[in-house]
N, C-alpha and C positions, 0 to 999 in steps of 0.2 A: 219916495219919502224917503231925505236922508242924514244922517245923526248930526248935523247943522240945524236942519230945524227942530231937530228932537229935543234936544239940550236945552233947553230955557232955563230960565231963575225964577227954582222952587215957588218963590212968590207971587211968581204972575200963571203958575200952573192953573189949572181948571178943573173940574171933576175929572170933564168929556177929554181934558188935552190926557191926563195920564191915562183917562180907560185906553184912549189911541193908542199911547204909547205902548200896552202892553199887549193890546191887541194886535199891534205889528210885530212886535218877537213873535208872540205865538205862533202867527203868519209865517215868519222867515221858520222860523222852526218846521212847522208843518210840509215847508215846500221837502223838507231832507229826508222827518219819519214820516211814515203815511202810515194811517191807521191807524193812530194811536194819541187822538186829537183829548179823550179824558188823562191819557198820562199825562199830557203837555198843560194841560192844565193844575191837574197836582204838581207837578215838579215847579212852576210858576207860583203857585202856590205859596210853598214849601221857600223859593227864592223870597220871595215878599214879603212874610209874615216876618213879623216883630216880636223874637223869643227873645225874652230879656235874662240876661244871666249876671254875673258879679264876676270884679278880678278883687276887690277886695271890698272889706266891710264901709269901706270912704266912694268906692266909685263901680257904678254901674254902668249896666249900656244897654242892650238890646243888638240880635241880627237876623243873622237867614234863618230860617228851619232847614236843618240837615236828613236829605234821604235818602233810604235804605230800597237801591232798588232790586229787587230777586226775580229773579225767570230766567230761564234755560237759554242758552248762547244763543247770536243771532237773533236775538225780535231787537233790538236797537238800541241797548241800553248805553256801552260807552259810548256810538254815533249821537243819539241825544245831547248825553254833557256837555259832550266836544262841541258841536251846534250852539248850544248856546252859549257858551263859553267864548265863542266866535261872535255872536250877536253884537252884546255886548263887551267887547273887548278888553277881557277877561287875564286875567296872567293868570294860566292855568298847568297843573300837576298832574299827570299818572301815572299814579304808584304800582307797580303788579304785583299782591302781593303773593307771596309764597313762604315754605318750613322755615325755610334760610335767610327771612329777611331779620335782620338787629334793628333795636328801635330809634338804632343811629341814623341808619335807613332811611327816616324818616322825618323825625326832628331833627336832627345834626348832631356833630360829635365837637367837643372843642383838640384842636388839634398842635400837635411840638414844632414850630417855626424852629429849625435848628439856626437859620442865617439870623433869627434875631435872637435866639436863646429863650422865648416868647412862648405863650399859645395863644390862640385866636379860633374862633370861634366859624364854622363853616355852618351852615345854614341849609336845614336837608331839604326833602319839596313840598314839607308843607308850610313854608313862606310865601300860596299863593292867594291868589281872591277864591281862585276854584284847584278843590284836590277832586279826583276820581281816585280810590282806593278799588283797583281791581278786584275779584273775587277775595274778599274781603276775609273771608271766613279757611282760606287757607293758611294765612299766619298764624305764627304758634301766639296763645293769649297775652304772653308778653309783650308782641311786636303789635296787637291790637290795642293797648292797653294806652302804647305811644300815643295813642289818637286822640284819651280820654281828657285831659287834660286843654289841646286845645278847641277839641267840641267843645264843652263847658263854658269855658274863663276866654276863650278867645287869648290868653296866650300859651306859651311855650319855655319853657326853662331846660337849660341847656347847663349842665353842671351847677354855675355858684350866681348864671345869669339866664334873669326873666328876659322874654320879649314878647309885646302885645302884635298882633296880626295885625292887616292891612283889614278895613271893612270895607268891602264887604268882603266876607271871611264863607265859603259855603263846603265842606265836604259830604261826600254822595261817594255811595259807597255800591256795591251791586256783588249779588253770590248767586250760585247754582241752588234751586233745592233738592235738582234728584242727586249732583252728587253726593256721595255717604265718606269712602274714602279719601282720605288726606286735609282733611276739612274738622277747621275747633268753629265748636258754636260760639256765640260770642255770648257772654255774660250779660247778666241782664241789667248789668251798671253801665254797660257801653249801648245793647238799645234803647235806655230809657233815652240818650243823647238823641237817638234820630228823634225828627219830629211826626215822620212818617215811615211805613214800610209801604212801598208801592211793589203791588205787582205785576210782572208785564207779559202779557197772552199773546196770543198769537193772532193777528190781523185776518179781517174775514179773505174768502176768496178770493171779492172781488177787488179787495183790496191789493191783496197778493196778486194780482194780474194788473191791478195799477202801477204798483212796482217794476212789475219788468218788463210793461212797456216806460220807463221814465229812463230818459239820458242823462245820466249821474253828471258828463261830464259839458251840459248843459245850466246845471241847475248851478247857480252862485247866490252864496250866502250874503249881505249884507249888515257889516256892523252899523246896530240903531243905535244903543246905550255905551255909556261909559260907568264904572264904575261907582262914580258919584251919585250917578241917574239909578241907578240903582237901590241905593243908601235914602237918596230923594224920595225917591215912591215908597220904599219901605214904609218908611217915616210920614212922607203923607196918607198915608191908610191905615196907621196907627194912629195918627191924631183925629183922623176925620169920619173915619166908620167907627157910627156907638154903637153903644151892645149894650141892651138895659139891663139888671139886675137880676131882672127874669130867665133872662138865659142865662148869667152865670151861676145863678142857680139851679136851673136847669143841668147846666155841667159837671156842678156839682153831685147833683143828683146820679147824672150815669155814670161818675165814677162811685160814687158811693156803691150801687147796685151790681156793680163787675166786684167789692167787695166783700159786698150781703145780697146774693139774689133775693134771699127771705124774703125781704125787705121789700122787695117791690112784686110779692105777690111768685116769686119763683125760685121756690128752695130746692125744686131737680137741678136747675141749672149750677148750687153751690157743687155738687160732685162733680162736676165738670171743671169746675176754676180752683185751680189750687193757690195764686196770689191774682191781682187785680190792681188797677191804676194805682201811681203815687202820686201825690202832688204837683209836682213838676209837669204831670204830662196836661194837669186844669191849664195852667198859663198855656200851655202849647197849642190844644186844641181853640181856648178862647182868639189867640191870635192866626190858626188854620182858619176859624171861622168868618175873622174880618177880612179875610184875604180873599175868602171863597167870596163874599156877598159881591164886596169888589169886584172881582177879575172876574165872575164867572155873570152877576146880573148888573153890577155899574152898579149895585147901590149903597147910598152912605149909612146904613145898618140894616143890623147884624136879625134874622129870622132862627128859627129852628128849624128852618129847613136845609141853613149854612152850619147847623152842627151837626145836623142826621147827616150832612153831606160826607164830612170825612171825618165823623169819627170813628168808623172800619178804621181805615189808614193811618190813626193816629193810635192805633190802640191791637190793635192784631200785634205787636210785634211784642207788648206791653206783657198782654196777659198772658200767666202760664197755664197750661191744660193738666187736670190730671191725668194718673199714670189708665187709668177708665175711659176721658174721651182721647187719648191719641192711642190706645187698642180700638175702640171703638170710632179710631178716624173723624171725631167730629169735626171740623173748621170752627177757627177759633172766630171768622168771622161768621157763624152758623150763631155761637152766643152771643156772639156779642149784635144781632139781627131781630137778637131771642131780644134782646136786655134794650135796644129800642122802641120795641116793639110795647115794653112793659110797663119803662117810663114815659108816662106824660108827661105830653107838652105844652108847655107856660100857654 
């Protein structure tokens, strides 16, 4: 399968052809990243989800769902992102976050040109299709905030100039959950802009043995898509996958349950939850459920099981646990799992 055979005009593509493209990308990533099949599926769901955003009151659109990858060093977080960037022939920038990094190091700055006695704009690494913010929690809050406008509004403001970012624009960030020295917890406002937080665990012993047997020198990754193809596939899923109002009501009930667990018969969970889901998260869950229904099952309609499949990934970083929950080491996934059981499906 070559890039030429895959880049068909969107008007001529059928659901089967689009599904074939996404499955080909998934298989290509799996050549390099062994033992993370579920993670690859979720990552592609973020890439092809259509998350709504707005530039101004008169201009709105949709874009990819940004993803926060949490895991220990050496579990292929960065490798997975760079592989996806290569497969879709996208412009890619990797930013190694550190405490001494400044906002201008990310978005760019205005520089005085002595030869012309004028100022010019030097664009930063944020101007790319895929941006990897490596170890994002090592940067100071001031530097972390430089990503907020770009992630939410797909634009960057430098001095008095505002620049729209290319589409697709996809931010992926990594963080180590163990190290506590020299790190800065991400503020709630920034966490809410990530569509998902994916936890990257260890492969099985059999998969680790497969890694040792693999010869990286003989593994070649082929570009299969262009950035324009990503936009077309994303729009196809948004326009073609049907979601019933009863599913939307289910999404709202799940969100409401995180704010008032007593309403679904679980008042004891209210002592573990300090902050529930925001209305913005409903849009993310709806888009991710659409992408999951199509990418995982090839369906053109959403079932409650698709919502449940991505609910924890979408919500674990958005809810805030109380001091009691943290002291008792009650994981966010445990709380969310209890709420999934308590909220009746349509």
